[in-house]
Structures are given as structure tokens and as C-alpha cells.
N, C-alpha and C positions, 0 to 999 in steps of 0.2 A: 467182128474181131478175127484177126489172123494170128496164127502161131507158127513160127518158122524155127526149126532146129538147125543151127548153123555149125555145131561141133559136138561130137560125142567122145567120151572116154569111159570105157566100160559101161556102167549103168548111168553115168553122169551125163548131163546135157547142158549145153549153152544154147540159148534161144532168144527169140525176140517176139514179144506180143505187141500187135499193132491195133489201135482203135481209132475212132474218128477224132479223139481228143489227144492223140499222141501215142507214143510207144514206150516200152521199157524192156530192158535186157533181163534174161533169166540165167541162172537162179537169182531170185530177187527177194530182198527183205522189204516188206511193205509197212511203213510206219502207220500207226493207228491215230486217226483224227476223229474220235468218237462222235462228237457233236459238230463236226465240220471244222475243227480246229485242233492243232497240236498244242497242248498247254505250254505257254511260255514262248512259242515261236510264231512268226508270221510268214507270209508267203515269200518274202525276200529271203528269209533264212532257208526255207525249203529249196528255193531256186539255187542259192549259193551252195547248199549241200549236195545238189544234184538229185533231189527227190523227183522221180518221174511218175510215181504212183502212190496213192494213199488209200486207206480203208476207213470208211465212215460207217456209223451204226444205224440201221434201219429203225429199230425200236426206239432208240433214244431221240432220233430226229423227228420221228412221228409224234413223240410226246412234246418235245421242245425243239424248234419253234412251231413244228407242224409241217408235214410234207406238202400240204396244199399251199401253204404260204410260200414255201421254197419254190414250188412250181410257178406260182404267180410272179415271183421275182426272177424267173428265168432259169431255174434249175440250180443244182448244187454247185456246179462249176462257176457259174456267174455269181451266185450268192456268196461264196467264200473266195471268189477271185483266184481260183486255182487253175492254172493252165497246164494240166497234165491229166493222167488217167485216174479215175475214181472208181474204187470197188466198194460195194456195200454188201454187208452180210444180210441174212434174212430175218434176224430176230430169234432164230432157233437157239443160239447160245444162251440168250437171256432166259429161255425156258429152264435151262439148267442153273445158271448163276443166280437167278432170283427164285428158283424152285428148290430142287434137291440139293443144289450147291449150298444154299442157306441152311436147309434142314439138316443135311449131313455134315456141314462145315468142312467141305472138301473141294479140291480143284479137279482139273481134268485128269491129273495123274496123282494117285495116292500111294505113298510108299508104305512098306510093311510096318515100319515103326509107328507111323501115324495110325494105321488101321488097328494095331494092337491097342493103342491108347483110346481110340474112339469107341471100341467095343465096351469099354468100362465107363463111358461118359453118358450120363443120363440126360444131358441138355440137348434139346433140339430147337433150332431157331424157327421162326415163323416163316413159312413159305409165302412168296408174293407172286408166284407163277403156278398155274394149274393147267395140266395138259389133258385134253380129251381127243377123241378121234377126229373131231371137227377142227381143232386148232388149239391155241394157247390163250388163256385169260390171265392178264397181268393186273395186279393192284399197284398202281404207282405209289411208291413209298412217300413221295412229297405231297401229292394232292389227294391221294386216296381214290382217285378215279380208276375205274375198271376199264381196261382196254383189251379188246379181243383181236388176236392175230390169226388169220386163216391163210392157207396158201394163196388164195386169190387176193386177199388184202395185202399180203406181203409183196406180191407182184405189183399191185397198184401203187403202194407206197414207193417202191424202188423205181417205178416208172415216173412218178411225180418228182423224185429226186434227180432223175436223169443221169444216173451213174452209168459207167461204161460196162462194168462187169458186175453181175448180180448173182446171188446164191438162192437156190431153192430152199423153202422152209423145211426144216428138219427138227427132230427132237434130239438134243444133245443129252445123252444119258450120263448118270453119275458112275464113278468107279465102284460105288457100293451097290449099284443095281444088279440084281441077280440075272441069270440067263433068261428066265421066263419073262421078266419085265423087259429086258433088253430086246428079246425077240418080238414082243408086242410093239415096242417103240420103233423097231426096224420096219415092221409092216406099215405103221403109220407114216414113217418117213418116206417109204416107197409110194404109198398112195398120194401123199402130199407132193412128191416129185412129179407124178403124172399130172396133177392139177396145175402145178407151176408151169409145166410145159404147155399146157392148154391156154393159160392166161397171161404169160409174160409178154412184155413189150419186145417185139421182134427187132427193134433197133438196139437192144441190149444183148450182151452175151451172158447166157444163163449157165451156171455151173451146178451140177448135181453133187450131192454130198454122200460119201460112203460112210455108213454107220455100222454098228454091230458090236461096240464095246471091245472087250478083250477076247472075244470068242472067235476062233478062226473060221468055223463054218459060217457064222453070221457075217463076218467081214467079207469072206469070199462070195457069199450069196449076194451081198449088197453091191460089191464091186461088179459082179456080172450083170446085175440088174441095171446099174447106172451105165455100164459100158454099152449095153444094148440100146440105149436111148440117145437121142441126138442132142447131147449137151455140148457146149463149147469147150468145157473143161470140167475138171473133177476136184472137189475138195475131199480131204480125209479129215473127219471131225469126230466129235463125241468124246467119250471116255477113252483115253489111250492107255488104259491098264493101270497096274500098280507099281510100275517101275519104268525107267527109261528103256530098259531092254524090252519090256512089253511093247512100248511104242515102236521100237525098231522092228520087232517081229511083225506088228500090224502092217507096217509099210512094206516089209518083205512079202507078206501075203497078198496084198492088193495091187501093188504096182505092176506085176506081170500081167494082171487081168485087164487093167485100164489101157485104153488105146495109146500107142506110142506117140501118135501125131498130135495129141492134145495135152495141154498143161495140167500139172497136178499141184494142188495147193494144200499144204498142211496147215490147218487152221489153228491159230492161237499159240504157235510155238516159235521161239526166237532166241533161246540161250545159245551161247557160242558153241558149246559142245554139240548141241542138237543140230545146229546149222551144218557143221561138218558131216555128222553121221547120217543126216537125212538127205543132204545133197548127194552124198555117196550112193544112196539108194534110189536116186532118180527123182527126188522132189524138186520142183521148179519154183514154187512160190511159198512164202511164209508171211505171216503177220503176227504181231505181238505188241502189247502195251509195255512190255518189260523195260526197254531202254529208257523211256520217258518216266515211267513210274519209279524205277530204281534211282534215276537222277534226282527226282524230287525228294527221295528219302535219304539222299546223301551218298549213294553208291555210284562210283564213277568207274568206267571201264578202263582197263590197262592191258597192254600187250604182253607177250612172254618176255620181251626185252626189259620190261619194268617189273617183272615178277608175277605177271598174270598166269594163272594155271587153272585146271579144272577144280582143284580143291578150294581155291578162293573165288571161283566162278568168274575169274578175270575182272575182279572188282576191288577197289579200296573204298573205305568209308571215310569221307573227307572230314568228319568230326574228330577223328583220331588226333590226339594231342601231338603226335609225332609230326603232323603237317603244319603246326602253328608257325614254325620258322622255316618251312621248306620252300626254297625259292624256285624249285623245278616246276615245269608244267605238269599237268596230269600224266601225260605220256609223251616222252621225248620223240617217239616214233610217229606221233600223230601230227598231221599238218592242218588240223582244223583251226578256225580263228581263235578258239579258246586256248588251245595249247600253244599257239603262236604269240599270245598276248598276255596271258594271265598265269599266275603262280598257284601252286597248291595252297600256299599260305593265304593268298587273297581269297580264293574260293572257300577255304575253311572259315575265314572271317565273315564272308557273306552268308554262309550256311548257318553258323551259330548266331548271327545277328538277325536271321530270318529276313534278309534283304531280298526283294523280289528279283533283283538282277541275278541272284544265284540260280533261280529256277530256269531262266533263259539259258545261261551259259552252260549249266550242267546238262540240260536236255539237248542242247545243240551238240555238245561233245559226244554224248552217248549215242545219239542217233547217227551222227556222222561216223563214229567209230564202227558201228555195225554195217552201215552202208559201204564203208571203205573195205571192211573185211569181206563182204560179199563180192566186191570188185576183185579183190585178190583171189578169191575162190574161183570166180569165172575165168580169170587169167590162168590159174593153175590147171584148170580143166583143158583149156586150149593148148597149153604147152606140155600137158601130161605130167605136171609136177605136183598134182594134188596131194599125193601121199607124203611128199616131203613137207608141204605146207601143213598138212594135218599133224604130222609128227612134231613139227616145230611148235604148234599151238597146244596140242593135247598130250604130247609125250608118248603116243602110241599110234599104231596104224591098224 
């Protein structure tokens, strides 16, 4: 893998990542195809939208249909017939989402209102992931089968999948984890990173992951540890604090420590406001399930010209009765095939009727919308108009 920075503006960078299966421009939003597919879309849709890179999930593909089977059938590119770059995560996020994420009932970022509520909540969900110094044991919720993921095993699975960019196994901690636990998890993550460097498939590009929760000394310690090792790039993962400001602080702490000449990937983040604020701080790569997931739930992205703003999170809910007779497209500034051919009234009809076509059209629009926004952000960095674009969208600089 090669990473070339072609333009800079303050801390922002426009670059290009090149692999044997193609290249993509940065800053980039990477759509998530968890099981080797984006729900509701096929590869013709991805090609039409200009998707150059996707992210698939190591743990889930290991469970279904099995990484060995995918290897026998020619690897993930051939298996899903995707002619682009494929990134796979390590399975470390599932240590959180199926572990303390379930038990605590919390995401990567927990706001203070939520935290006050959870203090008084006696319910705790049943964990399905258990972390030890050796690795992670998962209890598959569908089959009940226990699967163990170690650093070596994660590297073997990702090698079988044949992805272009892979991640070292890490422990993604909860926003409710205290500093003592976070420090222990960080030491595990560092040991696992060393093992991954030993066992990974050298035909693939291995990214290390900076952990350390909301604690500055731990984040800086982790960034230094990762920067001193020969990773192709660096992820910033784990709990990103108790507010969006905490997340931005973490980025400010670690990006000056990470090598300038290598890409930085902020894992699991993709809200419109976050894309602007994190690109501004030197982030090159993002991935998130949000555009497709919100689409399935009826939330469709709109630009500032249609009333989109940080307060409504640049979304309308198509179920709203106001759209029953609305002949306009989702967004008149959007040139995706959905906005060029279908009305809000028709999409509302599909949604309330639970028609399968809704899921394809809605997902197409939302993914296209974010990809197009990233294109505008790249162009604004090149011509130094980033802050004008940011103010137009967010209302502040």
C-alpha cells in the first residue's frame, strides 16, 4: 500500500491510497459492508455512486459464511465481485459491542445526560464477549457457538479474506470503563499489536489502533507506541469520551504524534458534523454504518439548502405526514438517481407500505449524499475554501 499526500491546508490533507486492487482519494468516507454486502445495494449501485473502498467485518464473516470458504472461492473481492479496495476490521470492536456495550447499554460516545440516567438503572444486559490477556471469546447469539479470537487468529482470518487493508486486534473499551481498566486494556492492545506485526500477511497493509479511552496520558502513550512501529497506517478507536468535544480533544492529542506520511483512520465515526470537525484536525479515513442504518429507519439526509443543520442532524424522517403530498425530491441539490427520479411522496409511500424498494432507494441516497459531501470537502481543501464550506453546513467555523 502507498499513501501520497497531494495537497495540504493547515492540518487538513488531500491524499491518495493505492493498493493492488485499486486506489481511493482521501479524506474518504468508507461505506460498511459488514457481511460482504451493503444492505439493499449491489455492486452496480456501488460503481454508479463512485464507491472506491468498502469495509467488511472480520468477526461476522468468520461466523458466516466462514473465512476458509471465502478463501476457497478466491477471496472476498471475487466472492462479492467488488472491483475496489476492501478494508477489514480486526474483530476488536465486537469485543465492546457484544461485551460491555451490551452490559452497559452504551455506544462509543456517551453523553452526560445518558450517563446520569444509567447510574440509576439496575438493568444490565448479558455479555456475549469476554476479554482475557490471550484474546476475546464470543458466544454467537444465533448458534450459541463459542468462538475465540486471538491476534494470530485475527490475522489468519483477514489473510483468508484477502482484504487490502487490515487492522490489528485491539480491545475497544466502554465510555464507562474507569482509568484502571482502560490502562489494562491498553497494555493488552499493545501486546496484541506486537503479535499482529509478527503474524500478519505481508501482502496486506496492517494498521495499528490507538486506544486509551478519554485519558490524555493513555492516548498519548498509545500513539507513541504505535508510531514507533512499522504500521502502514493508524486507526483511532475505542471509547471516544462522553461528548463530541472529548472526541475532538482525543484527535488533537494523538495526531501530532502519529507519522505525517501515513494515513489516519477514525473508526466508526461518520456524522456530517464529525466529518467536518475531524477532517479539520487531520483525519484521512472514516467508516460508519450510519448512512445505511438511518436510511432503513426512515431518516434521509438533506443539505443546508433544504433546511439541513446540526440540530436536525441533516435528516428528515420520511414517515412525516407532511411528505404525503410532497412532489419534491429528497434534496434538490442532490444529483443521485433517487433525487433525479423519485419524490418524497413516493418514498414515504414505499416506507409506510414496507416495500423493499424503499430500502434500496433510501440507502442509495444516503450513501451517495455522504460520498458527495466528502468530495466537496476534498475540493474545498484544495482551493482553501474549507472554512466557507464548513460555515455553510454547520453555521460556525
